[in-house]
N, C-alpha and C positions, 0 to 999 in steps of 0.2 A: 477413497484413492490417496495415493502418495504423489504428490507433485514436486517436480524441481521447476522453479522459475528463475530464469537467468535474464534479468532486467536491470539496466542501470539507472534508469529513470525513477526516483524515489516515489513520487506521486503516482504514477503508473504502477509500480511494483505495491504499493501498499493499497491501491484500489483492487488489484488482484488477489493479493494475500487476504484481505478483509472478504471479499467475495467467497474465495475458496474456504475460508474456514466457515462461514456462515453457511456453507452448503454442506459441512460435515466432512470435509475431506482436509488434509494435511497439507503443508505447504513449505518446503524448504527454498530459501531465496538466496541467490548469489548474483552480486552486482557488477560482475567483470567475466569475460570470455574465459579467462585461464582457471578462475576458481570455481566457475560454473562446469568447466569440462572436467576437472578433477572430482567434483563432487559426483557427475554422472557417472565417472569411471569407478568410483570407491562404493556406489550405494545403488540401490535398486529403485527404479521409479516406474510409476503406472504410465505416466505421461511426463515429458518434457516441452515447456513453454520457453520458447529461445527467442530473445530479441536479435534482430539482425545486425543491427549497429551497436557494438559493444567495445567498452575499452580493453585495452590489454590483447583482445584476440576477438575479431568479428564473428558473427553469428555463423557466416559461409564456412570459415574455417573451423569453428567448433563442430558444426555439422559434418564436415569432412572427417574429422577426427574420430566422432562418435561412429559413423559408419565403418571407417577403418578399422575400430576396435570391436566391431561386432555388437554394438550396444542395440539391443531390441526394443527400447523404450520408443514407443511413437514420440514424434517431435512436430509441435506445432509452431510456425515460424510467425512472430509478430513484428511488424515493420511499418514504418511511413511511408515506404516505396510502395507506390500501390498502381504502377502500370502493368500492363499485361505481360510485358517482358520480365519484370521484377517478379511477379508472382510465378511465372512459368519456371523461370530460372531456379526459384527456391524450391519449387516441387520438383524439379529434374534433379537438384542437387541432393535429393533424398528426404525432402521434409515430407510428413504424412499430411499437413494442411498448412493453409497460409491465411492469416488474418492481418487486415490493415489497419492501422491507426488513423483515427479514434474507431473505437468499437463500442459495442454494448456487452457489459458481462454476460447477460443470459445466452448472447451468442458464442462468446468464449466458451461458458461452461457446456453448453449443448457440444459444441464441437469436440471438448475435452472427453466428454462422458462417450461420445461416439467411437473416439478412438482407444479409449480404454476397455470398452465392455462389448465384446462379440462372443461372450460364451454362452447365449443361448442360441447360436446357429451353429447347426452340426454341418460343417465342411467336409465330406469324406473324399479324401485322396485327391483334392482340389478339382475333382470333376462334378461336384453336385452340391448344391445348397439346398437343405430341407428347413423349412419352417411350417410347422403345423401340417394341413391337408395341402401344401403347396411345396412342390420341388422343382429345381431348376437344373436342368443338364448343361453343364458347361462345355461339353464337346457338340452336343448336337444342336445347341442353343434354342432349347424348346422350353417350356414349361408345363408341367402336369398338375391340376388341381382336382382332387377327388376321382382321379381316373381318367379325366378328360385332358388329352394334350391340346396346348394351346400355342399356336405359331406366333413368333415375336419379330418383329423387324429389328435392326440392328441396334436402334437407339433406344427402343424399348426394352430390348434385354438388358442392355448395359443400365437403363434407368431402375429397372426392376432387381437386379443384381445387387446395386448400391443400395437400394431400399431395404432388401431383406438382409444384408450384410449388416444393416444397422437398426436391426428391429427394436420397435418401441422407444425409439429415439426421434425427437423432432428434429427432421432435417428441413434446414431453410434452403429457400432459392439460390441463394448465394453459396451454398454448399453443392447443390446440383449444377448450378452453372460450373464450378471449379472442376468437379469430379466426374461429371457425365458429359458436359459439353466443351470442357477445357477452354471457356472464354471464347469460343468460335462463333458468337452472334452477338447482336445487340441486347443487352439485359433488358432493355425497355418493350421487347416483342414479347408475345403471348406464347412463346415455343414450349415453355415447360408446363404451361397450363393445357396446350393442346395434346402433348404427349402424355401427361398423367390421365387426361380424360379418355385417351384412346387407350391405354394401358389399363385404367379400370374398366373399361368395358370388355376388355378381354379376360382379365383374372377375377371379376368380381360380379359382373352381370350374370344373373341365373343362378348365383351360388346363395349358400344360405345367411352369410354375412359379409361385409365390406373389410378387405385387408387394408386397404388404403384410404386414409382418411385426412381431411384438410383439418390443420389446425389455424383457424382464423387468425391473422395478423402474424403467424410465425413461419408456416410451411406446410409440411406433410409428414405423415406417420405411417410406417407399416405394422400391423400388428397381425400374429400368426392365429391367435385364437380368438373367439368371440367375448367380447367385454361383457 
């Protein structure tokens, strides 16, 4: 992956750049909003990591200019602003993801990889997602595995859709909280575990292998094929 990092804090920037390079990716770094925007407009990047509070041009303005210029690179917002309102405003402004400081690099990398890599999923005319023997009908809101139709509740459908779109990636609880529940519940509750359990009973029970697995201490992963 080729990643653009727009971050003005030298310690944070060095930490991210080192981690990205060690993971085998490349990273272009700019330390203010104006130079970061110019770089994004003049070159192609798989992902843009954008700090919210920047000199010369703040992150929200940079994001607005990227969207106005039809830059298609997904944007991950980094910010010390960690209230629900801050996160929601960033996502509604067009960011594809939002990560608050301080953060673990492993989570940052997981989010970047999820944003950059969706090529293994076939999305046909925005009406169906197909992953191995499981297909998701986005119109009828149903799933079919090996010819067996599976009825899903609204939140189960949204959860499965997100997992399938991010096949083979480790999805953290925080990511599910943001993308599926939109922060609308207390993160200390077990609502994610309950819905994952129900979803597994519907799409995995009685079939030859489990598509949804728990990655201890990290989150969950959807896999289309038996490993």
